[in-house]
Each structure stands twice: as C-alpha cells, then as structure tokens.
Residue frames relative to the residue before (quaternion, step in Angstrom):
aa qw qx qy qz dx dy dz
X 1.0000 0.0000 0.0000 0.0000 0.00 0.00 0.00
X 0.4423 0.7224 -0.4477 0.2865 3.58 1.30 -0.18
X 0.6545 0.5284 -0.3117 0.4419 3.56 0.97 -0.90
X 0.6500 0.4975 -0.3053 0.4867 3.58 1.04 -0.85
X 0.6226 0.5430 -0.3425 0.4474 3.64 0.96 -0.82
X 0.6530 0.5056 -0.2968 0.4795 3.59 0.95 -0.97
X 0.6475 0.5296 -0.3162 0.4475 3.53 0.96 -0.87
X 0.6518 0.5103 -0.3153 0.4641 3.58 0.91 -0.92
X 0.6431 0.5468 -0.3221 0.4287 3.53 0.96 -0.95
X 0.6666 0.4907 -0.3013 0.4734 3.57 0.98 -0.87
X 0.6268 0.5398 -0.3252 0.4582 3.59 0.99 -0.85
X 0.6709 0.4863 -0.2945 0.4762 3.59 0.90 -0.95
X 0.6275 0.5341 -0.3506 0.4451 3.57 0.95 -0.76
X 0.6336 0.5305 -0.3131 0.4680 3.58 1.03 -0.85
X 0.6661 0.4915 -0.2987 0.4749 3.56 0.92 -0.97
X 0.6461 0.5280 -0.3396 0.4340 3.60 0.88 -0.83
X 0.6447 0.5189 -0.3175 0.4629 3.55 1.01 -0.80
X 0.6416 0.5142 -0.3218 0.4695 3.60 1.01 -0.82
X 0.6460 0.5227 -0.3177 0.4567 3.58 0.95 -0.90
X 0.6653 0.5282 -0.3008 0.4335 3.52 0.87 -0.98
X 0.6637 0.5002 -0.2965 0.4705 3.57 0.99 -0.89
X 0.6767 0.4975 -0.2924 0.4573 3.58 0.94 -0.93
X 0.6923 0.4844 -0.2787 0.4566 3.57 0.89 -0.89
X 0.6466 0.5179 -0.3209 0.4590 3.52 1.03 -0.84
X 0.6394 0.5257 -0.3302 0.4536 3.55 1.05 -0.70
X 0.7331 0.4389 -0.2389 0.4613 3.55 1.12 -0.68
X 0.8638 -0.0097 0.0124 0.5037 3.66 1.05 -0.30
X 0.6777 -0.5144 0.3043 0.4284 3.61 1.06 0.51
X 0.6971 -0.5263 0.3178 0.3689 3.50 -1.33 0.48
X 0.6611 0.5230 -0.3106 0.4393 3.58 0.93 -0.87
X 0.6563 0.5016 -0.2952 0.4802 3.54 0.99 -0.83
X 0.6299 0.5351 -0.3168 0.4654 3.52 1.09 -0.79
X 0.6671 0.5059 -0.3034 0.4550 3.56 0.92 -0.88
X 0.6423 0.5247 -0.3192 0.4586 3.60 1.03 -0.74
X 0.6818 0.4846 -0.2803 0.4709 3.51 0.92 -0.94
X 0.6521 0.5120 -0.3213 0.4576 3.59 0.93 -0.82
X 0.6469 0.5213 -0.3386 0.4417 3.62 0.98 -0.72
X 0.6348 0.5071 -0.3392 0.4742 3.59 1.15 -0.54
X 0.7709 0.4254 -0.1929 0.4331 3.54 0.90 -0.92
X 0.5529 0.6716 -0.3915 0.2998 3.62 1.07 -0.79
X 0.6988 0.4860 -0.3049 0.4272 3.60 0.69 -1.04
X 0.6635 0.5110 -0.3022 0.4554 3.59 0.92 -0.86
X 0.6736 0.4889 -0.2877 0.4737 3.54 0.92 -0.97
X 0.6543 0.5084 -0.3285 0.4533 3.60 0.90 -0.86
X 0.6413 0.5128 -0.3181 0.4738 3.62 0.98 -0.85
X 0.6404 0.5273 -0.3293 0.4511 3.58 0.99 -0.90
X 0.6794 0.4952 -0.3033 0.4485 3.61 0.80 -1.02
X 0.6709 0.4844 -0.3145 0.4652 3.61 0.93 -0.74
X 0.6476 0.5262 -0.3312 0.4405 3.56 1.02 -0.78
X 0.5576 0.5995 -0.3917 0.4198 3.61 1.13 -0.58
X 0.7411 0.3950 -0.2028 0.5036 3.57 1.04 -0.88
X 0.7820 0.3979 -0.1964 0.4377 3.58 0.75 -0.97
X 0.8200 0.3236 -0.1183 0.4570 3.59 0.95 -0.86
X 0.6493 0.5437 -0.3303 0.4168 3.56 1.17 -0.51
X 0.1549 0.7895 -0.5624 0.1906 3.59 -0.07 1.34
X 0.5367 -0.1710 -0.8245 -0.0551 1.47 -2.23 1.12
X 0.6041 -0.5631 0.4287 0.3664 3.56 -1.27 0.31
X 0.6781 -0.5050 0.3360 0.4150 3.56 -1.22 0.46
X 0.6187 0.5530 -0.3619 0.4248 3.61 0.88 -0.85
X 0.6733 0.4975 -0.3012 0.4566 3.56 0.89 -0.92
X 0.6571 0.5148 -0.3095 0.4554 3.58 0.96 -0.79
X 0.6530 0.4933 -0.3244 0.4742 3.60 1.00 -0.73
X 0.6260 0.5228 -0.3294 0.4758 3.59 1.06 -0.64
X 0.6495 0.4946 -0.3137 0.4849 3.56 1.02 -0.79
X 0.6295 0.5127 -0.3365 0.4772 3.60 1.04 -0.73
X 0.6136 0.5463 -0.3363 0.4604 3.60 0.99 -0.78
X 0.6766 0.4873 -0.2923 0.4683 3.57 0.88 -0.92
X 0.6342 0.5479 -0.3219 0.4404 3.57 1.07 -0.87
X 0.6805 0.4891 -0.2881 0.4634 3.57 0.88 -1.04
X 0.6838 0.4813 -0.3115 0.4515 3.58 0.91 -0.90
X 0.6365 0.5599 -0.3228 0.4208 3.58 1.02 -0.78
X 0.5962 0.5964 -0.3497 0.4080 3.54 1.11 -0.77
X 0.6951 0.4968 -0.2886 0.4321 3.58 1.00 -0.75
X 0.5140 0.6522 -0.4121 0.3750 3.57 1.28 -0.25
X 0.7422 -0.1623 0.1433 0.6343 3.54 0.78 -1.13
X 0.2132 -0.8590 0.4522 0.1101 3.48 0.39 1.33
X 0.7131 0.4702 -0.2982 0.4260 3.61 1.01 -0.48
X 0.8138 0.2672 -0.1068 0.5049 3.60 1.12 -0.60
X 0.4477 0.7305 -0.4533 0.2458 3.57 1.17 -0.29
X 0.5884 -0.6318 0.3681 0.3451 3.61 -0.91 0.90
X 0.7174 0.4707 -0.2761 0.4331 3.60 0.94 -0.78
X 0.5853 0.5955 -0.3678 0.4093 3.56 1.28 -0.25
X 0.1999 -0.7866 0.5727 0.1152 3.60 -0.59 1.08
X 0.6696 -0.4822 0.3860 0.4125 3.51 -1.37 0.26
X 0.5761 0.6363 -0.3700 0.3555 3.59 1.10 -0.64
X 0.7835 0.3420 -0.1809 0.4862 3.59 1.04 -0.64
X 0.4682 0.6170 -0.4736 0.4193 3.62 1.28 0.26
X 0.2274 0.7939 -0.5088 0.2431 3.55 0.43 1.28
X 0.3688 -0.7138 0.5460 0.2374 3.51 -1.24 0.50
X 0.3306 0.7177 -0.5139 0.3339 3.57 1.31 0.38
X 0.5383 -0.6748 0.4099 0.2949 3.52 -0.84 1.08
X 0.6700 0.4860 -0.3043 0.4714 3.57 0.86 -0.92
X 0.6680 0.4891 -0.3135 0.4651 3.62 0.92 -0.81
X 0.6060 0.5394 -0.3529 0.4661 3.60 1.04 -0.67
X 0.6440 0.5085 -0.3232 0.4713 3.59 0.95 -0.83
X 0.6561 0.5080 -0.3072 0.4659 3.57 0.98 -0.88
X 0.6577 0.5233 -0.3010 0.4505 3.58 0.99 -0.87
X 0.7247 0.4143 -0.2347 0.4981 3.57 1.18 -0.51
X 0.4208 0.7252 -0.4591 0.2936 3.62 1.25 0.04
X 0.3547 -0.7482 0.5238 0.2000 3.58 -0.88 1.00
X 0.7401 -0.4450 0.2880 0.4138 3.57 -1.31 0.25
X 0.6565 0.5219 -0.3214 0.4397 3.58 0.92 -0.87
X 0.6661 0.4894 -0.2889 0.4832 3.57 0.98 -0.92
X 0.6541 0.5164 -0.3110 0.4569 3.56 0.96 -0.90
X 0.6466 0.5171 -0.3146 0.4642 3.57 1.04 -0.74
X 0.6255 0.5359 -0.3301 0.4611 3.55 1.05 -0.76
X 0.6537 0.4994 -0.2940 0.4866 3.57 1.03 -0.89
X 0.6364 0.5467 -0.3326 0.4307 3.58 0.94 -0.86
X 0.6555 0.5206 -0.2974 0.4593 3.56 1.00 -0.89
X 0.6600 0.4811 -0.3020 0.4916 3.56 1.01 -0.78
X 0.6091 0.5572 -0.3432 0.4481 3.58 1.07 -0.70
X 0.6837 0.4853 -0.2738 0.4712 3.54 0.91 -0.97
X 0.6012 0.5509 -0.3482 0.4625 3.55 1.10 -0.76
X 0.6642 0.5039 -0.3021 0.4622 3.59 0.88 -0.82
X 0.6536 0.5319 -0.2928 0.4519 3.50 1.00 -0.91
X 0.7698 0.4076 -0.1966 0.4501 3.54 0.83 -1.03
X 0.7242 0.4000 -0.2565 0.4997 3.61 1.19 -0.10
X 0.5693 0.6025 -0.3976 0.3935 3.63 1.20 0.05
X 0.2008 -0.7580 0.6139 0.0910 3.53 -0.78 1.07
X 0.4114 -0.6979 0.5339 0.2421 3.61 -0.87 0.94
X 0.4283 -0.7285 0.4624 0.2684 3.64 -0.52 1.10
X 0.5266 -0.6052 0.4950 0.3338 3.50 -1.21 0.54
X 0.5041 -0.6556 0.4771 0.2975 3.57 -0.94 0.90
X 0.3342 -0.7507 0.5351 0.1959 3.53 -0.92 0.91
X 0.7051 -0.4871 0.3106 0.4112 3.55 -1.26 0.40
X 0.6207 0.5511 -0.3567 0.4287 3.67 0.98 -0.69
X 0.6496 0.5177 -0.3138 0.4599 3.55 0.93 -0.91
X 0.6847 0.5024 -0.2782 0.4488 3.55 0.88 -0.98
X 0.6507 0.5140 -0.3062 0.4676 3.57 1.10 -0.77
X 0.6485 0.5182 -0.3140 0.4609 3.56 1.04 -0.79
X 0.6443 0.5057 -0.3091 0.4833 3.56 1.09 -0.82
X 0.6418 0.5208 -0.3368 0.4510 3.60 0.99 -0.71
X 0.6421 0.5213 -0.3271 0.4572 3.59 1.01 -0.76
X 0.6593 0.5154 -0.3062 0.4538 3.62 1.14 -0.53
X 0.6940 0.4843 -0.2679 0.4605 3.58 1.22 -0.46
X 0.3579 0.7295 -0.4982 0.3026 3.58 0.55 1.18
X 0.4373 0.7444 -0.4196 0.2804 3.59 1.07 0.61
X 0.7459 -0.3505 0.2512 0.5076 3.64 1.01 0.48
X 0.6965 -0.5215 0.3055 0.3869 3.56 -1.26 0.50
X 0.6536 0.5031 -0.3421 0.4502 3.63 0.87 -0.78
X 0.6637 0.4936 -0.3144 0.4659 3.59 0.93 -0.84
X 0.6218 0.5462 -0.3296 0.4544 3.53 1.11 -0.81
X 0.6470 0.5053 -0.3201 0.4728 3.59 0.98 -0.81
X 0.6601 0.5129 -0.3007 0.4591 3.56 0.92 -0.93
X 0.6649 0.4932 -0.3000 0.4741 3.57 0.93 -0.92
X 0.6485 0.5212 -0.3133 0.4578 3.57 0.95 -0.80
X 0.6486 0.5124 -0.3110 0.4691 3.55 1.04 -0.88
X 0.6664 0.4922 -0.3052 0.4696 3.60 0.95 -0.89
X 0.6259 0.5390 -0.3396 0.4498 3.56 1.01 -0.74
X 0.6701 0.4814 -0.2891 0.4854 3.58 0.98 -0.85
X 0.6380 0.5195 -0.3415 0.4544 3.59 0.99 -0.73
X 0.6384 0.5031 -0.3257 0.4830 3.56 1.06 -0.77
X 0.6151 0.5362 -0.3431 0.4652 3.59 1.07 -0.74
X 0.6426 0.5243 -0.3231 0.4558 3.52 1.00 -0.84
X 0.6293 0.5322 -0.3166 0.4696 3.57 1.02 -0.82
X 0.6393 0.5355 -0.3132 0.4544 3.56 0.95 -0.90
X 0.6899 0.4880 -0.2822 0.4541 3.55 0.87 -1.03
X 0.6627 0.5013 -0.3178 0.4567 3.58 0.85 -0.94
X 0.6574 0.5132 -0.3116 0.4554 3.58 0.93 -0.93
X 0.7166 0.4655 -0.2789 0.4381 3.55 0.71 -1.05
X 0.6231 0.5307 -0.3417 0.4619 3.61 1.07 -0.71
X 0.6385 0.5171 -0.3200 0.4717 3.59 1.06 -0.71
X 0.6169 0.5393 -0.3475 0.4558 3.62 1.01 -0.77
X 0.7250 0.4210 -0.2330 0.4928 3.58 1.01 -0.87
X 0.5477 0.6491 -0.4023 0.3418 3.59 1.18 -0.34
X 0.5482 -0.6574 0.4221 0.2986 3.57 -1.04 0.79
X 0.8177 0.2742 -0.0943 0.4973 3.50 0.92 -1.01
X 0.7211 0.3998 -0.2332 0.5156 3.60 1.00 -0.81
X 0.1321 -0.7888 0.5978 0.0553 3.56 -1.08 0.76
X 0.6170 -0.5655 0.3810 0.3929 3.65 -1.02 0.60
X 0.6910 0.5194 -0.2993 0.4039 3.54 0.86 -0.90
X 0.6849 0.4750 -0.2721 0.4808 3.59 1.23 -0.50
X 0.7508 0.4229 -0.1885 0.4711 3.53 1.20 -0.66
X 0.7777 0.3473 -0.1279 0.5081 3.56 1.07 -0.86
X 0.3190 -0.7347 0.5730 0.1736 3.56 -1.34 0.39
X 0.8303 -0.3033 0.1802 0.4314 3.54 -1.33 -0.40
X 0.5813 0.5853 -0.3893 0.4100 3.62 1.12 -0.54
X 0.6923 0.4236 -0.2756 0.5150 3.57 1.06 -0.67
X 0.6471 0.5321 -0.3363 0.4301 3.61 0.95 -0.80
X 0.6308 0.5409 -0.3590 0.4251 3.63 0.93 -0.70
X 0.6305 0.5193 -0.3340 0.4703 3.58 1.17 -0.55
X 0.7518 0.3951 -0.2109 0.4840 3.59 0.92 -0.90
X 0.5201 0.6916 -0.4152 0.2808 3.61 1.08 -0.52
X 0.6319 0.5244 -0.3940 0.4129 3.71 0.74 -0.66
X 0.6546 0.4949 -0.3149 0.4768 3.64 1.05 -0.71
X 0.6350 0.5269 -0.3226 0.4638 3.58 1.04 -0.80
X 0.6721 0.5038 -0.2809 0.4642 3.53 0.91 -1.00
X 0.6252 0.5374 -0.3386 0.4535 3.57 1.05 -0.75
X 0.6287 0.5197 -0.3340 0.4722 3.60 1.02 -0.74
X 0.6566 0.4925 -0.3190 0.4739 3.59 0.96 -0.80
X 0.6467 0.5213 -0.3288 0.4494 3.58 1.01 -0.85
X 0.6472 0.5084 -0.3248 0.4660 3.59 0.98 -0.77
X 0.6591 0.5184 -0.3111 0.4473 3.56 1.01 -0.74
X 0.6846 0.4444 -0.2699 0.5109 3.52 1.15 -0.73
X 0.3035 -0.7817 0.4911 0.2360 3.60 1.31 -0.14
X 0.2423 0.8014 -0.5053 0.2094 3.50 1.02 0.89
X 0.0014 0.8395 -0.5407 0.0542 3.59 -0.15 1.20
X 0.5932 0.5699 -0.3783 0.4245 3.60 1.25 0.13
X 0.8675 -0.0087 0.0063 0.4973 3.56 -0.80 -1.00
X 0.6383 0.5578 -0.3284 0.4166 3.58 0.96 -0.90
X 0.7207 0.4593 -0.2744 0.4408 3.65 1.01 -0.61
X 0.5389 0.6689 -0.3900 0.3317 3.61 1.22 -0.32
X 0.7316 0.3987 -0.2310 0.5024 3.53 1.18 -0.53
X 0.4206 0.7140 -0.4571 0.3228 3.59 1.29 0.15
X 0.5005 -0.6609 0.4782 0.2898 3.56 -0.90 0.99
X 0.5503 -0.6399 0.4309 0.3195 3.56 -0.97 0.86
X 0.6229 0.5463 -0.3409 0.4442 3.60 1.07 -0.74
X 0.6478 0.4994 -0.3288 0.4720 3.58 1.05 -0.74
X 0.6270 0.5409 -0.3362 0.4485 3.56 0.99 -0.74
X 0.6765 0.5257 -0.2905 0.4262 3.52 1.06 -0.85
X 0.5214 0.6328 -0.4175 0.3916 3.60 1.21 -0.32
X 0.4413 -0.7009 0.4827 0.2848 3.60 -0.80 0.90
X 0.6456 -0.5153 0.4005 0.3965 3.54 -1.34 0.30
X 0.6006 0.5586 -0.3650 0.4406 3.58 1.15 -0.48
X 0.6849 0.4842 -0.2711 0.4723 3.56 1.07 -0.77
X 0.7751 0.0877 -0.0183 0.6255 3.52 1.01 -0.93
X 0.1117 -0.8269 0.5495 0.0421 3.63 0.20 1.25
X 0.5451 -0.6272 0.4470 0.3311 3.53 -1.03 0.72
X 0.2444 -0.7259 0.6249 0.1510 3.56 -1.25 0.63
X 0.3876 -0.7368 0.5050 0.2277 3.59 -0.56 1.15
X 0.5727 -0.5858 0.4498 0.3558 3.59 -1.15 0.66
X 0.5657 -0.5915 0.4287 0.3824 3.63 -1.09 0.47
X 0.5261 -0.6576 0.4465 0.3022 3.54 -0.99 0.88
X 0.8017 0.3009 -0.2287 0.4630 3.52 -1.08 0.81
X 0.6541 0.4906 -0.2989 0.4921 3.58 1.35 0.03
X 0.4689 -0.6722 0.4827 0.3086 3.57 -0.80 0.89
X 0.5912 -0.6304 0.3732 0.3373 3.51 -0.92 0.93
X 0.6594 0.5255 -0.3041 0.4434 3.58 0.95 -0.89
X 0.6418 0.5148 -0.3165 0.4722 3.54 1.09 -0.78
X 0.6478 0.5175 -0.3210 0.4577 3.62 0.95 -0.85
X 0.6509 0.5026 -0.3154 0.4735 3.60 0.94 -0.90
X 0.6579 0.4960 -0.3208 0.4671 3.59 0.95 -0.82
X 0.6155 0.5722 -0.3342 0.4267 3.60 1.06 -0.79
X 0.7605 0.3798 -0.2281 0.4747 3.56 0.60 -1.10
X 0.6130 0.5545 -0.3559 0.4359 3.56 1.10 -0.66
X 0.6756 0.4711 -0.3087 0.4758 3.62 0.91 -0.85
X 0.6009 0.5418 -0.3758 0.4518 3.62 0.98 -0.69
X 0.6700 0.4890 -0.3054 0.4677 3.58 0.92 -0.84
X 0.6357 0.5366 -0.3227 0.4515 3.57 1.05 -0.75
X 0.6637 0.4933 -0.2932 0.4797 3.55 1.03 -0.85
X 0.5993 0.5476 -0.3480 0.4689 3.57 1.13 -0.61
X 0.6593 0.5124 -0.2962 0.4636 3.56 0.95 -0.93
X 0.6429 0.5298 -0.3107 0.4577 3.53 1.01 -0.95
X 0.6530 0.5198 -0.3219 0.4470 3.58 0.91 -0.88
X 0.6668 0.4891 -0.3056 0.4719 3.62 1.00 -0.75
X 0.6220 0.5225 -0.3319 0.4795 3.55 1.17 -0.62
X 0.6033 0.5516 -0.3334 0.4696 3.55 1.14 -0.71
X 0.6080 0.5450 -0.3499 0.4592 3.60 1.03 -0.82
X 0.6983 0.4740 -0.2735 0.4614 3.54 0.83 -0.95
X 0.6216 0.5415 -0.3335 0.4574 3.57 1.04 -0.79
X 0.6488 0.5292 -0.3163 0.4461 3.59 0.95 -0.90
X 0.6561 0.4984 -0.3130 0.4724 3.59 1.05 -0.77
X 0.7426 0.4426 -0.2422 0.4404 3.59 0.97 -0.79
X 0.8457 0.0206 0.0307 0.5324 3.59 0.86 -0.90
X 0.6592 -0.5506 0.3162 0.4027 3.59 1.19 0.41
X 0.4664 -0.7052 0.4340 0.3111 3.57 1.26 -0.04
X 0.3116 -0.7287 0.5706 0.2155 3.57 -1.27 -0.29
X 0.4939 -0.6727 0.4836 0.2639 3.48 -1.38 0.17
X 0.2936 0.7857 -0.4987 0.2185 3.58 1.19 0.45
X 0.5798 -0.5886 0.4317 0.3619 3.55 -1.12 0.68
X 0.1146 0.8094 -0.5529 0.1615 3.53 -0.70 1.10
X 0.4008 -0.7596 0.4667 0.2110 3.55 -0.56 1.20
X 0.5556 0.6131 -0.3952 0.3990 3.60 1.19 -0.51
X 0.6084 0.5665 -0.3520 0.4302 3.61 1.16 -0.51
X 0.5960 0.5623 -0.3608 0.4455 3.54 1.20 -0.46
X 0.7124 0.4298 -0.2442 0.4981 3.55 1.16 -0.60
X 0.8550 0.2673 -0.0545 0.4410 3.56 0.67 -1.15
X 0.4699 0.6556 -0.4752 0.3515 3.61 1.18 -0.03
X 0.6305 -0.5735 0.3789 0.3606 3.57 -1.15 0.68
X 0.7260 0.4169 -0.2334 0.4947 3.54 1.11 -0.64
X 0.4832 -0.7170 0.3758 0.3335 3.50 1.47 0.38
X 0.7392 -0.4623 0.2233 0.4358 3.54 1.06 0.79
X 0.4025 0.7421 -0.4689 0.2595 3.59 1.25 0.00
X 0.6726 0.4902 -0.2928 0.4707 3.63 0.91 -0.95
X 0.6525 0.5221 -0.3238 0.4436 3.57 0.96 -0.90
X 0.6392 0.5240 -0.3163 0.4657 3.59 0.96 -0.89
X 0.6479 0.5282 -0.3055 0.4559 3.57 0.97 -0.96
X 0.6356 0.5196 -0.3257 0.4690 3.61 0.97 -0.86
X 0.6667 0.5021 -0.3016 0.4609 3.61 0.91 -0.84
X 0.6560 0.4898 -0.3048 0.4867 3.56 0.96 -0.86
X 0.6357 0.5114 -0.3416 0.4666 3.63 0.96 -0.72
X 0.6382 0.5128 -0.3216 0.4757 3.64 0.96 -0.86
X 0.6625 0.5018 -0.3184 0.4560 3.61 0.92 -0.79
X 0.6459 0.5116 -0.3134 0.4721 3.58 1.08 -0.80
X 0.6457 0.4974 -0.3334 0.4738 3.60 1.03 -0.69
X 0.6285 0.5223 -0.3469 0.4602 3.60 0.97 -0.72
X 0.6448 0.5172 -0.3111 0.4690 3.58 0.99 -0.89
X 0.6593 0.5121 -0.3023 0.4601 3.57 0.95 -0.87
X 0.6542 0.5068 -0.3101 0.4680 3.54 1.00 -0.81
X 0.6583 0.4993 -0.3171 0.4657 3.59 0.98 -0.74
X 0.6400 0.5182 -0.3214 0.4675 3.56 1.04 -0.79
X 0.6326 0.5377 -0.3097 0.4635 3.58 1.04 -0.81
X 0.6634 0.5017 -0.2939 0.4710 3.51 0.95 -0.93
X 0.6367 0.5233 -0.3267 0.4627 3.61 1.00 -0.77
X 0.6493 0.5214 -0.2983 0.4664 3.55 0.98 -0.95
X 0.6596 0.5004 -0.3069 0.4694 3.62 0.92 -0.89
X 0.6447 0.5121 -0.3298 0.4619 3.60 1.00 -0.73
X 0.6497 0.5145 -0.3136 0.4635 3.59 1.03 -0.81
X 0.6453 0.5126 -0.3266 0.4628 3.58 1.02 -0.75
X 0.6533 0.5023 -0.3270 0.4625 3.57 0.95 -0.76
X 0.6426 0.5258 -0.3302 0.4491 3.55 1.06 -0.76
X 0.6475 0.4934 -0.3209 0.4842 3.60 1.03 -0.82
X 0.6367 0.5522 -0.3247 0.4293 3.59 0.93 -0.80
X 0.6566 0.5237 -0.2895 0.4591 3.55 1.06 -0.84
X 0.6537 0.5205 -0.3167 0.4488 3.54 1.13 -0.71
C-alpha cells in the first residue's frame, strides 16, 4: 500500500495548493488559512477513504456484473441470480438477458477501458458561479456546501491522477463512491460512440453535451456486439451503480430494506454472497411449498377414492 499512500499524499498536496490559491484570491492569506484548517482533516479523511474503505473495488463489481449477465443466459427464467426486476419483454433487455459469456466479457473489457481512460473535466466558471448562487442558506449550510465541494474536488483529483498514472488504475483502487462521480462522463463517451441520438440522448445533461469531443472523446462500441445489446449493457451497469448508492443513503436514513436487488450482487461488501443466499432460500421455499401442495392434492384424491 506504500505506492497508494504516496499517491494520495501527492493528490492531497495538489488539492491543498488549489484550495490555498482559491481562498487567498477570495479573502486574503489569514482567511485562507482559517478555512483550510477547518476543511483539511475532513478532505484528507475523505480522500483516504476512497482508497482504503470504499469496497468492493470497481474491478470486482465489473467482474460480478459480467458473471450476472452471463448467468442470465443459462436459464433465464429460473436462474437463482435472476431477479424479477430483469424479467422484461423489452427487446434490448431480452438481448442482454441472452448474452453469452464471450459477448459479456467483450463488453466488460470495453466498460473497463472507458472507466480507466475517462478524465473528469475541470469545472468551468459558469458551473461554479451557479453553484455559488445556490449556497445562500446560512453559515452552517455554507460550511457544509464548501466541505462537499472540496470533497468532490478531492474525488476529481484522485480519479484523474489515477487515470494518468502508469501503474495504478481507477478500477483497481477506487469503488462506487468515486465511480458515481465520474460515471456521467464515462456514459457520455459511450453514448457518443454509439451515436445514440434517439431516446438515450434525451436525458443527457446539457453540460455533458457541451463538452467538446477533445475533452470527452467517443468510445466506439465493442466489435461483434449488437449496438442495442451494448447500450443495454452499460446502461444497466450505470443503473445498478446508482441503485447501490441510493441503498447507501437509505441505510443511513432508515436502515435500508431486504428487497431483491441486483445491485447488491455487484456492490455489497460481501460481493453478493448474502443476496445470492437469500434468493436460493426463497427458491427452496417455493419448491417446498409446491411439493407440499402436490402432496396435499394427492392425499385428497386418495381420500375421495
């Protein structure tokens, strides 16, 4: 972990310099020092937690998704890992449900390529000014907003430094808390590569559309994969990522729930072991119930004779 620790130290040093310059420009050296002293510990802890505590890592989640997609094609109607959520008659989903291991592996490699080569663009002045206008809710809110802004900046720096690093890659070092920040940019590159100008583009953020092709270059679809299948593949991966992050928030607010959820197969700390066991238990109970019903019917038939 020494290499990662050194990497974090360099990333934090870069962030600290940016903060000092920004704060000094806005209120003098003394004010900058006071503000930095409030934020430094929180930001440093956040940056370290992205590397040390955010598990499973992206690589692991992509492998789990690969296994999930491939398993669906084995027995799409009854397989243990198949949830009710994906038993759909949507054409694209049906193609995804029938994707074999070779095709799923091809898509997984392209997905990882997009993740590990996407640099989060630097925020422009307009974005920062709009965000500043929204932060007028009192001193406590201003401190919280400033802290969140700096934490996001730390995530951007750590992510981008990993993209540029020779040996370390985002997918091997970071988890969902970082990926959810970078995913809109990754997905936009996939969308541009698929040249999806119909339904898929209607929900694209205007700021993402405004990024030039040099900043967010298109990523061509994987060779040998139908376009609809590829779009369904990366779209569902993004949806499961968002669901996992929503689950994190739900657990903090109300303890979460035990509903069947494919995102738990990718992003749960136990890598989906508990979720698979729950599904297998439910299937066993259904089989037991059917067997009992059959036995009861046979007994009634014998009794009538």
